[in-house]
Steps between C-alpha positions, in 0.01 A plus 500: 500500500482610127769395257558596150686226302637496145505213258768487234628237255782452270500364149763461225448690181649395168512744207587216256366148508836360391630595845287220655611148552402237245229331720321837553534584124340174409217562745438850354497345148238245612290777660514704181406198288211424733381855459451446131240227581304734726131548435450877556249626248364768733812664655751398225749464791642156457692362805711191520652340815752229536576306815827318558464207730777346722536224242578751230166446321337819375121529516329789316171680511335781311218737595152401377241772488130455509215726386345444849757699694679396739456132389835486326827395657840670510805333349676475842212315667460291187868384508503445879174305487636290227812418702299412818255291294757308303816501705395563865821369657728692266533842669504826303831687535461784245216668304550716201235735369488676163231689303429586140282781351440530129749222426802643688641466849388765731763773562458477874490191704165362604433451870263240644149617616393476860330163456805353329718630775279330754522170311878533474497555880290193561733289276806617698311409829398169358851395384715689753700638206556860411425555127723717291269734302632624169317791341606542142441798273658605169735746666530380853479183710456499872570210728322486842606227751173376650145633514559670837660779302199549285224420750603613854262447794331223293199295605599142572402187684625662817203740471256214505354361820506152343837343501561332174752214456 
């Protein structure tokens, strides 16, 4: 039997950042500040990410480019790696992403690349927590509840023959 299925997802869109709650606004602010510290001499596309952990601690990361492409690291993976390395028991509950080009926040919201989506999926799997993903641009902010909405049919430990603890 052949079936055709559809995948859809929902997200919440805000035209003004002041419509967001204070915790999410603070996370966006931290992501924007992290973007300022990005090292992006080649693309000039500076990305910052901020992860809010269950304890309330905010961990940030910025993209770091390298002349030997693709040896750099994205802001999202940088922030999540930082949280896993330094606070492994403190689970991420939200991730905000912001980008700067030519010293101003991008008009549209940035969205994580495929590699970052996979890392977010693994972190959700590792912790058992859905991560609220906040994509913040100058004119619009989008909130997606969990990586399933950005990465349907994802590769996971279930796909491996080896069962990991």
